[in-house]
Structures are given as C-alpha cells and as structure tokens.
PAKE-526104 format. One record per residue (C-alpha): residue number from 1; residue in one letter; x, y, z. Coordinates in nm, 4 decimals. Layout:
N
num/residu/east/north/up
NUM/a/X/Y/Z;
...
This chain:
94
num/residu/east/north/up
1/m/-2.0534/-4.2444/8.8861;
2/k/-1.7809/-3.9892/8.9292;
3/k/-1.6627/-3.7763/8.6453;
4/k/-1.3162/-3.7957/8.5039;
5/r/-1.1915/-3.4582/8.6660;
6/c/-1.2864/-3.5748/9.0019;
7/i/-1.0755/-3.8965/8.9574;
8/q/-0.7830/-3.7079/8.8404;
9/k/-0.8227/-3.4717/9.1358;
10/e/-0.8034/-3.7561/9.3767;
11/n/-0.5002/-3.9009/9.1963;
12/k/-0.2157/-3.7387/9.4011;
13/k/0.0737/-3.8451/9.1712;
14/y/0.0132/-3.5617/8.9275;
15/n/0.0307/-3.3238/9.2009;
16/l/0.3785/-3.4463/9.3062;
17/i/0.5052/-3.4487/8.9635;
18/r/0.3719/-3.0958/8.9055;
19/q/0.5551/-2.9707/9.2161;
20/s/0.8742/-3.1374/9.1350;
21/l/0.8737/-2.9970/8.7919;
22/k/0.8045/-2.6454/8.9144;
23/k/1.0985/-2.6597/9.1619;
24/e/1.3167/-2.7737/8.8880;
25/l/1.1976/-2.4745/8.6929;
26/c/1.3044/-2.2342/8.9661;
27/k/1.6465/-2.3885/8.9864;
28/v/1.7406/-2.4007/8.6027;
29/k/1.8780/-2.0908/8.4486;
30/s/1.9041/-2.1979/8.0687;
31/i/1.6189/-2.1242/7.8481;
32/n/1.6489/-2.4572/7.6602;
33/e/1.6229/-2.6591/7.9919;
34/k/1.3337/-2.4422/8.0992;
35/s/1.1458/-2.5076/7.7678;
36/k/1.1991/-2.8922/7.8118;
37/i/1.0321/-2.8562/8.1557;
38/y/0.7418/-2.6526/8.0298;
39/i/0.6832/-2.9294/7.7649;
40/k/0.6750/-3.1849/8.0478;
41/l/0.4230/-2.9802/8.2428;
42/q/0.2080/-2.9348/7.9382;
43/k/0.1922/-3.3123/7.8810;
44/l/0.0309/-3.3618/8.2321;
45/p/-0.3574/-3.3883/8.2302;
46/r/-0.5231/-3.0426/8.2197;
47/n/-0.7674/-3.1267/8.5028;
48/s/-0.4898/-3.2273/8.7377;
49/s/-0.3810/-2.8751/8.8041;
50/t/-0.4960/-2.7170/9.1318;
51/t/-0.6669/-2.4194/8.9625;
52/r/-0.8991/-2.6382/8.7651;
53/i/-1.0162/-2.8488/9.0447;
54/y/-1.3951/-2.8450/9.1060;
55/r/-1.5911/-2.9571/9.4111;
56/c/-1.7836/-3.2605/9.3095;
57/c/-2.0668/-3.4530/9.4712;
58/f/-1.9292/-3.7460/9.6633;
59/l/-2.1941/-3.9842/9.5194;
60/t/-2.2806/-3.8594/9.1754;
61/g/-1.9779/-3.6516/9.0773;
62/r/-2.2009/-3.3497/8.9960;
63/t/-2.0310/-3.0107/9.0127;
64/k/-2.3429/-2.7776/9.0314;
65/s/-2.5329/-2.6948/9.3614;
66/n/-2.2809/-2.8558/9.5984;
67/f/-2.2982/-2.8000/9.9754;
68/r/-1.9553/-2.7767/10.1255;
69/f/-2.0725/-2.9024/10.4716;
70/f/-2.2149/-3.2334/10.3391;
71/g/-2.0001/-3.2706/10.0286;
72/l/-2.3273/-3.3637/9.8319;
73/s/-2.5356/-3.1985/9.5516;
74/g/-2.8682/-3.0398/9.6281;
75/y/-3.1022/-3.2929/9.4900;
76/i/-2.9215/-3.5801/9.6811;
77/i/-2.9598/-3.3774/9.9979;
78/r/-3.3188/-3.3246/9.9361;
79/e/-3.3874/-3.6891/9.8820;
80/m/-3.2007/-3.7724/10.1972;
81/f/-3.4129/-3.5027/10.3928;
82/n/-3.7352/-3.6702/10.2540;
83/k/-3.6102/-4.0118/10.3727;
84/c/-3.5012/-3.8725/10.7108;
85/l/-3.1518/-3.9850/10.6600;
86/l/-2.9907/-3.6739/10.7932;
87/p/-3.0667/-3.6286/11.1512;
88/g/-3.1667/-3.2689/11.2800;
89/t/-3.2759/-3.1500/10.9347;
90/t/-3.6344/-3.0553/10.8353;
91/t/-3.7850/-2.9800/10.4866;
92/s/-3.9663/-2.6663/10.4369;
93/s/-4.3386/-2.6874/10.3932;
94/w/-4.5488/-2.4026/10.2604;
C-alpha cells in the first residue's frame, strides 16, 4: 500500500495551486496581500511541495533502497530476481 506522501505527490492539483500562488506573490507589492498569500501557501499539505517529494517504491511505497531504473525497492527486486521475472538479470552466488 502506498504511503500518504506518495499519494500527495501524484496529486497534481496541489502543484498547480502552489504555482499560481507563487506567481501572484511576485505580482503583489503590498505586505498585507503578500501575508494573505503566504497563509494560503502554508495551508497546503506539507508533502505536496516539490522539495519534500521522495522516490517511493511503485508497489509498496517504501522510500528506502530504491532503484531509479526499476522504480522498485531492493527487496522487491530481489524477489523478482529469484522468481526470474526480470529478464537478463542474475543473482550473485558465492
């Protein structure tokens, strides 16, 4: 099951709202209006900002030991190697 931050990352509406508020912030010159826009930005979910986005496993939502090429976590890839589901890959044997 995916984690909450991965779901918020995929939800694009927060990104559009955040961009429009930042454009308004650049256009506005009065301090009172800027403070109102900052309050609107702060009310958005914390994990919807681009700097807080994590790479998550596509299947489990795990954030640790992700492989960018596959988009999966390490132990899921290991299971797929052992079941021969990924062609062209071999497991190491000592």
